[in-house]
GUTIRO-155754 format. One record per residue: x, y, z of N, C-alpha, C, CB in turn; residue in three letters. Coordinates in steps of 0.2 Angstrom, whole numbers. Glycine has a CB too. Layout:
REM residues N
+-------+-------+-------+-------+-------+-------+-------+-------+-------+-------+-------+-------+------+
!   n.u !   n.v !   n.w !  ca.u !  ca.v !  ca.w !   c.u !   c.v !   c.w !  cb.u !  cb.v !  cb.w ! code !
+-------+-------+-------+-------+-------+-------+-------+-------+-------+-------+-------+-------+------+
!     X !     Y !     Z !     X !     Y !     Z !     X !     Y !     Z !     X !     Y !     Z !  ala !
...
+-------+-------+-------+-------+-------+-------+-------+-------+-------+-------+-------+-------+------+
REM end
This chain:
REM residues 68
+-------+-------+-------+-------+-------+-------+-------+-------+-------+-------+-------+-------+------+
!   n.u !   n.v !   n.w !  ca.u !  ca.v !  ca.w !   c.u !   c.v !   c.w !  cb.u !  cb.v !  cb.w ! code !
+-------+-------+-------+-------+-------+-------+-------+-------+-------+-------+-------+-------+------+
!    -9 !   -47 !  -127 !    -9 !   -45 !  -120 !    -3 !   -48 !  -116 !   -16 !   -45 !  -117 !  met !
!     0 !   -44 !  -112 !     5 !   -47 !  -108 !     4 !   -45 !  -101 !    12 !   -43 !  -110 !  ile !
!     4 !   -50 !   -97 !     3 !   -50 !   -89 !     9 !   -46 !   -86 !     2 !   -57 !   -86 !  glu !
!     9 !   -41 !   -83 !    14 !   -37 !   -80 !    15 !   -40 !   -73 !    13 !   -30 !   -79 !  leu !
!     9 !   -41 !   -69 !    10 !   -44 !   -63 !     3 !   -46 !   -60 !    12 !   -38 !   -58 !  leu !
!     3 !   -50 !   -55 !    -3 !   -52 !   -51 !    -3 !   -49 !   -44 !    -4 !   -60 !   -51 !  arg !
!    -9 !   -46 !   -42 !    -9 !   -42 !   -36 !   -15 !   -43 !   -32 !    -7 !   -35 !   -37 !  ile !
!   -15 !   -43 !   -26 !   -21 !   -44 !   -22 !   -23 !   -37 !   -18 !   -21 !   -49 !   -17 !  thr !
!   -19 !   -32 !   -19 !   -20 !   -26 !   -16 !   -24 !   -21 !   -21 !   -13 !   -22 !   -13 !  asp !
!   -30 !   -20 !   -20 !   -34 !   -15 !   -25 !   -31 !    -8 !   -25 !   -41 !   -16 !   -24 !  pro !
!   -29 !    -6 !   -20 !   -27 !     1 !   -19 !   -20 !     2 !   -23 !   -26 !     4 !   -12 !  val !
!   -16 !    -2 !   -22 !    -9 !    -2 !   -26 !   -10 !    -3 !   -33 !    -4 !    -8 !   -23 !  arg !
!   -15 !    -8 !   -35 !   -16 !    -9 !   -42 !   -19 !    -3 !   -45 !   -22 !   -15 !   -42 !  leu !
!   -24 !     0 !   -42 !   -26 !     7 !   -45 !   -21 !    12 !   -46 !   -31 !    10 !   -40 !  ser !
!   -16 !    12 !   -41 !   -10 !    17 !   -42 !    -6 !    15 !   -48 !    -6 !    17 !   -35 !  trp !
!    -5 !     8 !   -49 !    -1 !     6 !   -55 !    -4 !     7 !   -61 !     0 !    -2 !   -54 !  leu !
!   -11 !     6 !   -61 !   -15 !     8 !   -68 !   -14 !    15 !   -69 !   -22 !     6 !   -67 !  val !
!   -14 !    20 !   -64 !   -14 !    27 !   -65 !    -7 !    29 !   -67 !   -15 !    31 !   -58 !  ala !
!    -2 !    26 !   -64 !     5 !    27 !   -67 !     6 !    26 !   -74 !    10 !    23 !   -63 !  leu !
!     3 !    20 !   -76 !     4 !    18 !   -83 !     0 !    23 !   -88 !     1 !    11 !   -84 !  leu !
!    -6 !    25 !   -85 !   -10 !    29 !   -89 !    -7 !    36 !   -90 !   -17 !    30 !   -86 !  ala !
!    -3 !    38 !   -85 !     1 !    44 !   -85 !     6 !    44 !   -90 !     3 !    46 !   -78 !  asp !
!     9 !    38 !   -91 !    14 !    37 !   -96 !    11 !    36 !  -103 !    18 !    31 !   -94 !  ala !
!     5 !    36 !  -104 !     1 !    35 !  -110 !     1 !    27 !  -112 !     5 !    38 !  -116 !  gly !
!     1 !    23 !  -107 !     0 !    16 !  -108 !    -7 !    13 !  -105 !     6 !    12 !  -104 !  ile !
!   -11 !    11 !  -110 !   -17 !     8 !  -108 !   -16 !     1 !  -105 !   -22 !     8 !  -114 !  glu !
!   -19 !     1 !   -99 !   -18 !    -6 !   -95 !   -26 !    -8 !   -94 !   -14 !    -5 !   -89 !  ala !
!   -26 !   -15 !   -93 !   -33 !   -17 !   -91 !   -32 !   -22 !   -85 !   -37 !   -21 !   -97 !  ile !
!   -37 !   -23 !   -81 !   -36 !   -27 !   -75 !   -41 !   -33 !   -76 !   -38 !   -23 !   -69 !  val !
!   -38 !   -39 !   -76 !   -42 !   -45 !   -77 !   -43 !   -48 !   -70 !   -39 !   -50 !   -82 !  leu !
!   -49 !   -52 !   -69 !   -50 !   -56 !   -63 !   -53 !   -52 !   -58 !   -44 !   -60 !   -61 !  asp !
!   -55 !   -46 !   -59 !   -58 !   -41 !   -54 !   -65 !   -44 !   -51 !   -60 !   -34 !   -57 !  thr !
!   -69 !   -47 !   -55 !   -75 !   -49 !   -53 !   -74 !   -55 !   -49 !   -80 !   -50 !   -59 !  his !
!   -70 !   -60 !   -51 !   -69 !   -66 !   -48 !   -66 !   -65 !   -41 !   -64 !   -71 !   -52 !  thr !
!   -61 !   -60 !   -41 !   -58 !   -58 !   -34 !   -63 !   -55 !   -29 !   -53 !   -52 !   -36 !  ser !
!   -68 !   -51 !   -32 !   -73 !   -48 !   -28 !   -78 !   -54 !   -25 !   -77 !   -43 !   -32 !  ile !
!   -79 !   -58 !   -29 !   -84 !   -64 !   -27 !   -81 !   -68 !   -22 !   -86 !   -68 !   -33 !  met !
!   -75 !   -69 !   -22 !   -72 !   -74 !   -17 !   -72 !   -71 !   -10 !   -65 !   -76 !   -19 !  glu !
!   -73 !   -64 !    -9 !   -73 !   -61 !    -3 !   -67 !   -56 !    -2 !   -73 !   -66 !     3 !  gly !
!   -65 !   -55 !     4 !   -60 !   -50 !     6 !   -53 !   -53 !     8 !   -62 !   -45 !    11 !  ser !
!   -53 !   -60 !     8 !   -46 !   -63 !    10 !   -41 !   -63 !     5 !   -48 !   -71 !    12 !  ile !
!   -42 !   -60 !    -1 !   -37 !   -59 !    -6 !   -34 !   -66 !    -9 !   -31 !   -55 !    -2 !  gly !
!   -38 !   -71 !    -9 !   -35 !   -77 !   -12 !   -34 !   -77 !   -19 !   -39 !   -83 !   -10 !  ala !
!   -38 !   -73 !   -23 !   -38 !   -73 !   -30 !   -35 !   -66 !   -32 !   -45 !   -74 !   -33 !  ile !
!   -29 !   -66 !   -35 !   -26 !   -60 !   -37 !   -29 !   -57 !   -44 !   -18 !   -61 !   -38 !  pro !
!   -28 !   -51 !   -44 !   -30 !   -48 !   -51 !   -24 !   -47 !   -55 !   -34 !   -40 !   -49 !  arg !
!   -25 !   -47 !   -62 !   -20 !   -47 !   -66 !   -19 !   -40 !   -70 !   -20 !   -53 !   -71 !  arg !
!   -13 !   -37 !   -70 !   -12 !   -31 !   -73 !    -9 !   -33 !   -80 !    -8 !   -26 !   -69 !  leu !
!   -13 !   -31 !   -85 !   -11 !   -33 !   -92 !   -10 !   -26 !   -97 !   -17 !   -37 !   -95 !  met !
!    -6 !   -27 !  -101 !    -4 !   -22 !  -106 !    -4 !   -25 !  -113 !     2 !   -17 !  -105 !  val !
!    -5 !   -21 !  -118 !    -3 !   -23 !  -125 !     4 !   -25 !  -126 !    -5 !   -17 !  -130 !  asp !
!     5 !   -30 !  -130 !    12 !   -33 !  -131 !    17 !   -27 !  -133 !    12 !   -39 !  -135 !  ala !
!    14 !   -23 !  -137 !    18 !   -17 !  -140 !    20 !   -12 !  -135 !    14 !   -14 !  -146 !  asp !
!    17 !   -12 !  -129 !    18 !    -7 !  -124 !    22 !   -11 !  -118 !    11 !    -4 !  -121 !  asp !
!    23 !   -17 !  -118 !    26 !   -21 !  -113 !    33 !   -18 !  -110 !    27 !   -28 !  -114 !  ala !
!    37 !   -17 !  -115 !    44 !   -14 !  -113 !    43 !    -8 !  -109 !    48 !   -14 !  -119 !  asp !
!    39 !    -3 !  -112 !    38 !     4 !  -109 !    35 !     3 !  -102 !    34 !     8 !  -114 !  asp !
!    30 !    -1 !  -102 !    26 !    -3 !   -95 !    31 !    -5 !   -90 !    21 !    -8 !   -97 !  ala !
!    35 !   -10 !   -92 !    40 !   -13 !   -87 !    45 !    -7 !   -84 !    44 !   -18 !   -90 !  val !
!    47 !    -3 !   -89 !    51 !     3 !   -87 !    48 !     7 !   -82 !    54 !     7 !   -94 !  arg !
!    42 !     9 !   -84 !    38 !    14 !   -79 !    37 !    11 !   -72 !    31 !    15 !   -82 !  val !
!    36 !     4 !   -72 !    35 !     1 !   -65 !    41 !     1 !   -62 !    32 !    -6 !   -66 !  leu !
!    47 !    -1 !   -65 !    53 !    -1 !   -62 !    56 !     6 !   -59 !    59 !    -3 !   -67 !  arg !
!    54 !    11 !   -63 !    56 !    18 !   -61 !    52 !    20 !   -55 !    55 !    23 !   -67 !  glu !
!    46 !    17 !   -54 !    42 !    18 !   -48 !    44 !    13 !   -42 !    34 !    18 !   -50 !  ala !
!    48 !     9 !   -44 !    50 !     4 !   -38 !    45 !    -2 !   -38 !    52 !     7 !   -32 !  gly !
!    42 !    -3 !   -43 !    36 !    -8 !   -42 !    37 !   -14 !   -46 !    30 !    -5 !   -45 !  glu !
!    43 !   -15 !   -49 !    44 !   -21 !   -53 !    51 !   -24 !   -52 !    44 !   -20 !   -61 !  ala !
+-------+-------+-------+-------+-------+-------+-------+-------+-------+-------+-------+-------+------+
REM end
């Protein structure tokens, strides 16, 4: 797994996961539970991860969307 980015904005993260899914790239989000447990101050970012084989395509999708 390759980490694409760390983010504290759950809405933007959801949008990025949807962008990747539309491109046929499966992404997973790590640290969701830890982020929720710390409260709403956004101190612990969530990590957007993809398979190493999909990393180049995922970066391209994010760049085309202005997110990388």
